[in-house]
N, C-alpha and C positions, 0 to 999 in steps of 0.2 A: 096825831091831826093836825099840827106846826108845820111839819115839812112837806104833808099834802099838800096845805095852801099857799106855801111859799112856792112848792112847784107850778101852783098855777097862778103864782104872781109873776114868776119867770117868764113863762109861756105867753102870759097876758104881754107882760112887757116888750120881750121878744116881737111878738107879733104886732104892737104899737110902733117899732123901732122900721120893722120892716112895711108898714102900710105908711108910714111917713116917708119912706123913698118913694111909692108910687102916687103920694101926694103931691107930689113936683111943688114943694113948696105950699101949700096948703090951698092950692088952685083947682084941685080937682076936687069936688064934692065928696061921693063914696069913699075913697081912700081916705079922707081928711077927719069925715065923721067915725070910721072905723078906727083911726090912730086915735082920737079923743076918747071915745067908749074904752077900747083895751087898754089903754093908760089908767084909766080911772079903774077901770076894773082891777089893773095889778096892785095901785096902794089899797086899792078895797080888801083886795086878797092877803095883801100884807098887814093890813091892821089885824084881820082876823087871826092869821098865823101868830102875830103877838099876843093876840087875846089866850090862846094855846100856850102860852110861856117861852114861846121864842126870844132869846134875848135880843134886842133890837140891835145891836152894833156885829153882834154875828150874824143875823138874817141879813141884815141890810149887804154885810160885806160877802154871803154867797149869794146873794140876788144880782150885786153888780158884777162879781167875780164868773160867774155863770153867765151871766148874761151876755157880757164882754165875748166872751169865748165863742159864746154862740151865734152871737152876730157876725164877728170874725167870720168863722167857718160858711154862715151861710153867704158873707159876702164874696169869700173867694170862692163860690162853687156856682152859686146864682148871679151875680151881680158881675162876675168877670174882675173882681178886683183883685188885686197881689197883697201878699205880705213877706216882709223882708226877712232875712234872719234874724234880723235883730226882734222884729214884732213876735216873731215865732217862739222866741225864746222868751219873749214877754209874755206873752200867752202859756208858754208852760210854766213860769212862775209864777201867774193867776191859778191854774189848777193845783199847785205844790203851797200854794197859799190857802184855797179854800180847803183840801184835803189838810192841810195842819191845822184851819180852824176845824174844823169836825173831827179830829185827831183830839182835841185839847177841851172837848165837852165831854169826851168817855172818862 
């Protein structure tokens, strides 16, 4: 159950990052409200995942790592942002790091 709520945490946080882009610096009401709601939801889900026994450091590292990777890919595909080779290598290292955290828990 902890990982289900961690997944909901990541989905909510990524949604918040995306809606914050559409809020234009919190100048647009609906995207701004959506951002606030889903960011609060992300911390709510994270708190629940901790109640189910998820280690806070590992959970937060996985949340941050997967969030960074998903947002970078989303920006590349939908916002026409670009990634340099160094940034792509950095993302690969994040993925390797998240896998190492998971394997270390076994």
